TIBA-712610 format. One record per atom (N, C-alpha, C, O): residue number from 1; residue in three letters; chain; atom name; y, x negated, z negated. Coordinates in steps of 0.05 Angstrom, whole numbers, plus 5000, padded with zeros to 4 digits. Atoms other than C-alpha are relative to their C-alpha. Layout:
BEGIN
PT   nr  rest  kette  atom    yy    xx    zz
PT  NUM   ala      A    CA     Y     X     Z
...
//
This chain:
BEGIN
PT   nr  rest  kette  atom    yy    xx    zz
PT    1   met      A     N  4976  5006  5014
PT    1   met      A    CA  2430  0657  1468
PT    1   met      A     C  5009  5023  4982
PT    1   met      A     O  5006  5046  4991
PT    2   phe      A     N  4992  4979  5019
PT    2   phe      A    CA  2458  0696  1407
PT    2   phe      A     C  5029  5007  5005
PT    2   phe      A     O  5047  4990  5007
PT    3   ile      A     N  4973  4990  4997
PT    3   ile      A    CA  2520  0739  1418
PT    3   ile      A     C  5009  5014  4975
PT    3   ile      A     O  4996  5033  4966
PT    4   tyr      A     N  4989  4989  5025
PT    4   tyr      A    CA  2561  0755  1356
PT    4   tyr      A     C  5016  5025  5007
PT    4   tyr      A     O  5037  5023  5020
PT    5   asn      A     N  4986  4975  4994
PT    5   asn      A    CA  2582  0829  1360
PT    5   asn      A     C  5000  5017  4975
PT    5   asn      A     O  4984  5035  4972
PT    6   pro      A     N  5000  4985  5025
PT    6   pro      A    CA  2600  0856  1291
PT    6   pro      A     C  5009  5029  5004
PT    6   pro      A     O  5025  5035  5022
PT    7   val      A     N  4993  4972  4999
PT    7   val      A    CA  2604  0931  1280
PT    7   val      A     C  5022  5005  4979
PT    7   val      A     O  5020  4997  4956
PT    8   pro      A     N  4979  4995  5019
PT    8   pro      A    CA  2669  0954  1248
PT    8   pro      A     C  4992  5020  4978
PT    8   pro      A     O  4977  5039  4984
PT    9   lys      A     N  5007  4983  5022
PT    9   lys      A    CA  2663  0987  1180
PT    9   lys      A     C  5018  5025  5000
PT    9   lys      A     O  5041  5024  5008
PT   10   asn      A     N  4984  4976  5002
PT   10   asn      A    CA  2686  1058  1168
PT   10   asn      A     C  5014  4999  4973
PT   10   asn      A     O  5002  5004  4952
PT   11   thr      A     N  4984  5003  5025
PT   11   thr      A    CA  2741  1047  1116
PT   11   thr      A     C  5014  5026  4992
PT   11   thr      A     O  5029  5026  4972
PT   12   lys      A     N  4986  4975  5007
PT   12   lys      A    CA  2765  1119  1116
PT   12   lys      A     C  4981  5019  4986
PT   12   lys      A     O  4986  5043  4985
PT   13   his      A     N  5019  4984  5014
PT   13   his      A    CA  2706  1144  1075
PT   13   his      A     C  5012  5011  4974
PT   13   his      A     O  5025  4995  4959
PT   14   lys      A     N  4990  4988  5025
PT   14   lys      A    CA  2725  1192  1018
PT   14   lys      A     C  4977  5004  4982
PT   14   lys      A     O  4955  5013  4990
PT   15   arg      A     N  5020  4996  5020
PT   15   arg      A    CA  2686  1195  0954
PT   15   arg      A     C  4996  5030  4996
PT   15   arg      A     O  5015  5045  4992
PT   16   ile      A     N  5007  4972  5003
PT   16   ile      A    CA  2650  1262  0946
PT   16   ile      A     C  4996  5007  4971
PT   16   ile      A     O  5007  5027  4960
PT   17   lys      A     N  5007  4995  5028
PT   17   lys      A    CA  2624  1257  0875
PT   17   lys      A     C  5022  4989  4982
PT   17   lys      A     O  5035  4969  4987
PT   18   leu      A     N  4980  5009  5019
PT   18   leu      A    CA  2671  1251  0815
PT   18   leu      A     C  4989  4976  4985
PT   18   leu      A     O  4965  4974  4981
PT   19   thr      A     N  5008  5024  5015
PT   19   thr      A    CA  2669  1185  0776
PT   19   thr      A     C  4994  5009  4971
PT   19   thr      A     O  5001  5030  4963
PT   20   gln      A     N  5006  4994  5028
PT   20   gln      A    CA  2643  1182  0704
PT   20   gln      A     C  5026  5003  4985
PT   20   gln      A     O  5028  5020  4967
PT   21   arg      A     N  4975  4998  5014
PT   21   arg      A    CA  2714  1172  0681
PT   21   arg      A     C  5013  5027  5005
PT   21   arg      A     O  5024  5039  4987
PT   22   gln      A     N  4988  4974  4994
PT   22   gln      A    CA  2738  1235  0717
PT   22   gln      A     C  4984  5022  4987
PT   22   gln      A     O  4996  5042  4978
PT   23   leu      A     N  5016  4980  5013
PT   23   leu      A    CA  2680  1275  0689
PT   23   leu      A     C  5005  5001  4970
PT   23   leu      A     O  5006  5023  4959
PT   24   gly      A     N  4996  5001  5029
PT   24   gly      A    CA  2693  1252  0618
PT   24   gly      A     C  5029  5004  4991
PT   24   gly      A     O  5034  5005  4967
PT   25   glu      A     N  4972  4998  5006
PT   25   glu      A    CA  2768  1260  0622
PT   25   glu      A     C  5005  5027  4984
PT   25   glu      A     O  4995  5048  4992
PT   26   ile      A     N  4993  4976  5016
PT   26   ile      A    CA  2796  1309  0570
PT   26   ile      A     C  5028  5009  5008
PT   26   ile      A     O  5048  4996  5004
PT   27   thr      A     N  4975  4989  4990
PT   27   thr      A    CA  2850  1352  0601
PT   27   thr      A     C  5016  5010  4976
PT   27   thr      A     O  5005  5016  4955
PT   28   pro      A     N  4984  4989  5021
PT   28   pro      A    CA  2909  1375  0559
PT   28   pro      A     C  4992  5028  4991
PT   28   pro      A     O  4993  5035  4967
PT   29   ala      A     N  5008  4973  5007
PT   29   ala      A    CA  2884  1447  0562
PT   29   ala      A     C  4974  5000  4983
PT   29   ala      A     O  4973  5015  4963
PT   30   val      A     N  5024  5002  5015
PT   30   val      A    CA  2815  1428  0536
PT   30   val      A     C  5006  4988  4972
PT   30   val      A     O  4996  4998  4952
PT   31   arg      A     N  4992  5012  5025
PT   31   arg      A    CA  2846  1384  0482
PT   31   arg      A     C  5013  5021  4981
PT   31   arg      A     O  5008  5022  4957
PT   32   lys      A     N  4987  4979  5015
PT   32   lys      A    CA  2889  1443  0460
PT   32   lys      A     C  4979  5020  4989
PT   32   lys      A     O  4982  5029  4966
PT   33   gln      A     N  5020  4981  5009
PT   33   gln      A    CA  2828  1490  0456
PT   33   gln      A     C  4984  4988  4976
PT   33   gln      A     O  4979  5002  4957
PT   34   val      A     N  5015  5013  5021
PT   34   val      A    CA  2790  1440  0412
PT   34   val      A     C  5017  4999  4974
PT   34   val      A     O  5006  5004  4953
PT   35   lys      A     N  4982  5002  5023
PT   35   lys      A    CA  2850  1430  0366
PT   35   lys      A     C  5003  5027  4987
PT   35   lys      A     O  5004  5030  4962
PT   36   glu      A     N  4998  4973  5011
PT   36   glu      A    CA  2858  1505  0358
PT   36   glu      A     C  4974  5009  4985
PT   36   glu      A     O  4976  5022  4964
PT   37   arg      A     N  5026  4993  5012
PT   37   arg      A    CA  2784  1514  0343
PT   37   arg      A     C  4996  4986  4973
PT   37   arg      A     O  4987  4998  4953
PT   38   ser      A     N  5005  5016  5024
PT   38   ser      A    CA  2783  1458  0290
PT   38   ser      A     C  5022  5004  4979
PT   38   ser      A     O  5018  4998  4956
PT   39   gln      A     N  4976  4997  5017
PT   39   gln      A    CA  2852  1473  0261
PT   39   gln      A     C  5007  4973  4987
PT   39   gln      A     O  5018  4972  4964
PT   40   gly      A     N  4992  5026  5009
PT   40   gly      A    CA  2861  1398  0253
PT   40   gly      A     C  4981  4987  4979
PT   40   gly      A     O  4988  4967  4968
PT   41   ile      A     N  5018  5009  5021
PT   41   ile      A    CA  2801  1389  0206
PT   41   ile      A     C  4974  4990  5015
PT   41   ile      A     O  4965  5002  5034
PT   42   cys      A     N  5025  5012  4988
PT   42   cys      A    CA  2739  1346  0222
PT   42   cys      A     C  4978  5021  5002
PT   42   cys      A     O  4972  5034  4982
PT   43   glu      A     N  5022  4980  4996
PT   43   glu      A    CA  2684  1389  0252
PT   43   glu      A     C  4973  4988  4994
PT   43   glu      A     O  4953  5003  4991
PT   44   val      A     N  5026  5013  5005
PT   44   val      A    CA  2629  1338  0239
PT   44   val      A     C  4993  5001  4970
PT   44   val      A     O  4972  5010  4963
PT   45   arg      A     N  5002  5000  5030
PT   45   arg      A    CA  2638  1330  0163
PT   45   arg      A     C  4974  4988  4989
PT   45   arg      A     O  4961  4999  4972
PT   46   val      A     N  5023  5015  5011
PT   46   val      A    CA  2582  1280  0152
PT   46   val      A     C  5009  4977  4984
PT   46   val      A     O  4998  4972  4962
PT   47   lys      A     N  4989  5023  5014
PT   47   lys      A    CA  2621  1219  0131
PT   47   lys      A     C  5026  5006  4985
PT   47   lys      A     O  5038  4989  4974
PT   48   cys      A     N  4975  4991  5014
PT   48   cys      A    CA  2679  1259  0102
PT   48   cys      A     C  4995  5028  4988
PT   48   cys      A     O  4974  5040  4992
PT   49   ala      A     N  5002  4973  5012
PT   49   ala      A    CA  2692  1323  0064
PT   49   ala      A     C  5020  5019  5013
PT   49   ala      A     O  5032  5036  5000
PT   50   gly      A     N  4980  4984  4986
PT   50   gly      A    CA  2736  1355  0117
PT   50   gly      A     C  5026  4987  5003
PT   50   gly      A     O  5047  4999  4998
PT   51   ser      A     N  4975  5015  4996
PT   51   ser      A    CA  2787  1301  0131
PT   51   ser      A     C  5015  5010  5024
PT   51   ser      A     O  5006  5027  5039
PT   52   arg      A     N  4984  4994  4976
PT   52   arg      A    CA  2842  1306  0182
PT   52   arg      A     C  4987  4988  5025
PT   52   arg      A     O  4979  4965  5024
PT   53   ala      A     N  5013  5009  4975
PT   53   ala      A    CA  2814  1301  0253
PT   53   ala      A     C  5021  4988  5018
PT   53   ala      A     O  5042  4999  5023
PT   54   tyr      A     N  4982  5014  4982
PT   54   tyr      A    CA  2846  1251  0300
PT   54   tyr      A     C  4987  4995  5027
PT   54   tyr      A     O  5002  4989  5046
PT   55   glu      A     N  5013  5008  4975
PT   55   glu      A    CA  2794  1239  0354
PT   55   glu      A     C  4982  5022  5011
PT   55   glu      A     O  4973  5040  4997
PT   56   met      A     N  5018  4982  4986
PT   56   met      A    CA  2754  1278  0405
PT   56   met      A     C  4974  4986  5006
PT   56   met      A     O  4973  4965  5019
PT   57   ala      A     N  5027  5013  4996
PT   57   ala      A    CA  2679  1261  0404
PT   57   ala      A     C  4984  5016  5020
PT   57   ala      A     O  4980  5040  5017
PT   58   his      A     N  5018  4987  4979
PT   58   his      A    CA  2637  1276  0466
PT   58   his      A     C  4972  5004  4988
PT   58   his      A     O  4961  4985  4976
PT   59   leu      A     N  5028  4996  5008
PT   59   leu      A    CA  2570  1307  0449
PT   59   leu      A     C  4981  4989  5021
PT   59   leu      A     O  4959  4980  5014
PT   60   ile      A     N  5016  5012  4979
PT   60   ile      A    CA  2543  1283  0516
PT   60   ile      A     C  5016  4978  5013
PT   60   ile      A     O  5040  4981  5019
PT   61   gly      A     N  4986  5024  4989
PT   61   gly      A    CA  2561  1214  0543
PT   61   gly      A     C  5008  5005  5029
PT   61   gly      A     O  4996  5021  5043
PT   62   arg      A     N  4990  4998  4973
PT   62   arg      A    CA  2600  1207  0607
PT   62   arg      A     C  4979  4995  5021
PT   62   arg      A     O  4979  5007  5042
PT   63   gly      A     N  5021  5008  4981
PT   63   gly      A    CA  2541  1175  0642
PT   63   gly      A     C  4979  5022  5004
PT   63   gly      A     O  4965  5021  5024
PT   64   his      A     N  5020  4979  4998
PT   64   his      A    CA  2498  1237  0630
PT   64   his      A     C  5012  5027  5008
PT   64   his      A     O  4997  5046  5013
PT   65   met      A     N  4987  4974  4993
PT   65   met      A    CA  2549  1291  0647
PT   65   met      A     C  5000  5004  5030
PT   65   met      A     O  5003  4986  5046
PT   66   glu      A     N  4999  4992  4972
PT   66   glu      A    CA  2545  1328  0713
PT   66   glu      A     C  5022  5020  5005
PT   66   glu      A     O  5022  5033  5027
PT   67   trp      A     N  4979  4980  4998
PT   67   trp      A    CA  2606  1372  0701
PT   67   trp      A     C  5025  4988  4986
PT   67   trp      A     O  5023  4968  4972
PT   68   lys      A     N  4975  5009  5014
PT   68   lys      A    CA  2678  1363  0678
PT   68   lys      A     C  4999  5009  4971
PT   68   lys      A     O  4987  5029  4964
PT   69   thr      A     N  5001  4995  5028
PT   69   thr      A    CA  2688  1361  0603
PT   69   thr      A     C  5013  5027  4993
PT   69   thr      A     O  5035  5033  5002
PT   70   thr      A     N  4989  4975  5010
PT   70   thr      A    CA  2698  1429  0569
PT   70   thr      A     C  5003  4998  4970
PT   70   thr      A     O  4994  4979  4958
PT   71   ala      A     N  4996  5000  5029
PT   71   ala      A    CA  2716  1447  0498
PT   71   ala      A     C  4973  5001  4985
PT   71   ala      A     O  4971  4991  4963
PT   72   asp      A     N  5026  4998  5012
PT   72   asp      A    CA  2642  1461  0484
PT   72   asp      A     C  4986  4972  4999
PT   72   asp      A     O  4966  4968  4985
PT   73   asp      A     N  5012  5027  4999
PT   73   asp      A    CA  2626  1388  0500
PT   73   asp      A     C  5012  4981  4980
PT   73   asp      A     O  5004  4958  4978
PT   74   leu      A     N  4985  5017  5018
PT   74   leu      A    CA  2673  1361  0446
PT   74   leu      A     C  4999  5010  4971
PT   74   leu      A     O  4996  5034  4966
PT   75   leu      A     N  4995  4994  5029
PT   75   leu      A    CA  2680  1358  0370
PT   75   leu      A     C  5025  4986  4992
PT   75   leu      A     O  5028  4962  4999
PT   76   his      A     N  4976  5013  5011
PT   76   his      A    CA  2746  1344  0336
PT   76   his      A     C  4990  4986  4974
PT   76   his      A     O  4980  5000  4956
PT   77   ser      A     N  5011  5014  5023
PT   77   ser      A    CA  2729  1290  0286
PT   77   ser      A     C  5019  4979  4988
PT   77   ser      A     O  5039  4971  5001
PT   78   cys      A     N  4985  5022  5013
PT   78   cys      A    CA  2758  1240  0237
PT   78   cys      A     C  4988  4973  5011
PT   78   cys      A     O  4968  4973  5025
PT   79   val      A     N  5009  5025  4990
PT   79   val      A    CA  2751  1166  0253
PT   79   val      A     C  4973  4992  4990
PT   79   val      A     O  4956  4982  5006
PT   80   asp      A     N  5026  5008  5011
PT   80   asp      A    CA  2693  1153  0206
PT   80   asp      A     C  4977  5016  5011
PT   80   asp      A     O  4956  5004  5018
PT   81   cys      A     N  5022  4984  4988
PT   81   cys      A    CA  2651  1211  0232
PT   81   cys      A     C  4996  4994  5029
PT   81   cys      A     O  4973  4994  5038
PT   82   his      A     N  5003  5006  4972
PT   82   his      A    CA  2665  1193  0304
PT   82   his      A     C  4985  4973  5004
PT   82   his      A     O  4968  4971  5021
PT   83   arg      A     N  5014  5026  4999
PT   83   arg      A    CA  2643  1121  0292
PT   83   arg      A     C  4970  5004  4993
PT   83   arg      A     O  4952  4991  5005
PT   84   trp      A     N  5028  4994  5008
PT   84   trp      A    CA  2580  1148  0257
PT   84   trp      A     C  4985  5013  5023
PT   84   trp      A     O  4962  5006  5029
PT   85   leu      A     N  5013  4986  4977
PT   85   leu      A    CA  2565  1195  0316
PT   85   leu      A     C  4992  4981  5022
PT   85   leu      A     O  4970  4983  5033
PT   86   asp      A     N  5004  5017  4977
PT   86   asp      A    CA  2571  1142  0369
PT   86   asp      A     C  4986  4973  4994
PT   86   asp      A     O  4974  4961  5012
PT   87   gly      A     N  5009  5027  5006
PT   87   gly      A    CA  2548  1080  0332
PT   87   gly      A     C  4975  4997  4984
PT   87   gly      A     O  4966  4975  4978
PT   88   thr      A     N  5025  5002  5016
PT   88   thr      A    CA  2486  1097  0291
PT   88   thr      A     C  4978  5018  5012
PT   88   thr      A     O  4984  5038  5025
PT   89   pro      A     N  5022  4984  4989
PT   89   pro      A    CA  2417  1123  0310
PT   89   pro      A     C  5000  5028  4988
PT   89   pro      A     O  4993  5048  5002
PT   90   glu      A     N  5000  4974  5012
PT   90   glu      A    CA  2425  1180  0260
PT   90   glu      A     C  5022  5018  5013
PT   90   glu      A     O  5017  5042  5017
PT   91   gly      A     N  4978  4985  4987
PT   91   gly      A    CA  2491  1201  0292
PT   91   gly      A     C  4992  5009  5028
PT   91   gly      A     O  4999  5031  5036
PT   92   ile      A     N  5009  4993  4973
PT   92   ile      A    CA  2461  1200  0361
PT   92   ile      A     C  4979  5023  4999
PT   92   ile      A     O  4980  5041  5016
PT   93   arg      A     N  5019  4978  5003
PT   93   arg      A    CA  2403  1244  0338
PT   93   arg      A     C  5014  5026  4992
PT   93   arg      A     O  5007  5047  5002
PT   94   tyr      A     N  4984  4976  5008
PT   94   tyr      A    CA  2453  1291  0305
PT   94   tyr      A     C  5013  5013  5024
PT   94   tyr      A     O  5013  5037  5027
PT   95   lys      A     N  4987  4990  4976
PT   95   lys      A    CA  2491  1298  0371
PT   95   lys      A     C  4979  5014  5018
PT   95   lys      A     O  4985  5035  5029
PT   96   arg      A     N  5020  4988  4983
PT   96   arg      A    CA  2426  1313  0408
PT   96   arg      A     C  4991  5027  4989
PT   96   arg      A     O  4987  5046  5004
PT   97   glu      A     N  5007  4975  5013
PT   97   glu      A    CA  2409  1368  0358
PT   97   glu      A     C  5022  5021  5006
PT   97   glu      A     O  5016  5044  5011
PT   98   leu      A     N  4978  4982  4995
PT   98   leu      A    CA  2478  1399  0368
PT   98   leu      A     C  5000  5010  5029
PT   98   leu      A     O  5007  5033  5034
PT   99   val      A     N  5000  4993  4972
PT   99   val      A    CA  2471  1399  0443
PT   99   val      A     C  4978  5021  5006
PT   99   val      A     O  4982  5038  5024
PT  100   lys      A     N  5021  4980  4996
PT  100   lys      A    CA  2406  1439  0438
PT  100   lys      A     C  5008  5028  4992
PT  100   lys      A     O  4999  5048  5003
PT  101   leu      A     N  4992  4974  5011
PT  101   leu      A    CA  2441  1495  0399
PT  101   leu      A     C  5023  5011  5017
PT  101   leu      A     O  5039  4996  5027
PT  102   pro      A     N  4975  4989  4988
PT  102   pro      A    CA  2491  1544  0430
PT  102   pro      A     C  5023  4993  4982
PT  102   pro      A     O  5020  4993  4957
PT  103   phe      A     N  4978  5010  5016
PT  103   phe      A    CA  2560  1523  0407
PT  103   phe      A     C  5009  5020  4979
PT  103   phe      A     O  5020  5012  4958
PT  104   thr      A     N  4992  4980  5020
PT  104   thr      A    CA  2573  1589  0370
PT  104   thr      A     C  4985  4997  4974
PT  104   thr      A     O  4995  5004  4952
PT  105   glu      A     N  5016  5004  5024
PT  105   glu      A    CA  2518  1570  0321
PT  105   glu      A     C  5009  4976  4984
PT  105   glu      A     O  5003  4974  4960
PT  106   ile      A     N  4991  5024  5013
PT  106   ile      A    CA  2551  1504  0304
PT  106   ile      A     C  5023  5006  4981
PT  106   ile      A     O  5024  4995  4959
PT  107   glu      A     N  4976  4993  5017
PT  107   glu      A    CA  2615  1535  0276
PT  107   glu      A     C  4991  5013  4974
PT  107   glu      A     O  4972  5027  4973
PT  108   glu      A     N  5006  4988  5027
PT  108   glu      A    CA  2615  1554  0203
PT  108   glu      A     C  5018  5023  4995
PT  108   glu      A     O  5016  5036  4973
//
């Protein structure tokens, strides 16, 4: 005869690893560093000629990050350049090239 004897689940488990959202989160301190570095002008300058920057573009996607976002992981960009970076094969290749270089070489 079969006796039903379920084992209780451990519901008090705490997550050890940070989520992708937590890793990709841009803290106010990091946002301030990027804005000071760019001085409010687009750092990408591929689809514009130095327009006003409104968005923070991740160089490495949240799914591939193993650390919390730092100022070196971001570019301050205008809307057109950010869409180009994330939405076109050329933009994605451009980001990969930037990640290979030390960040000090990217600045002009």
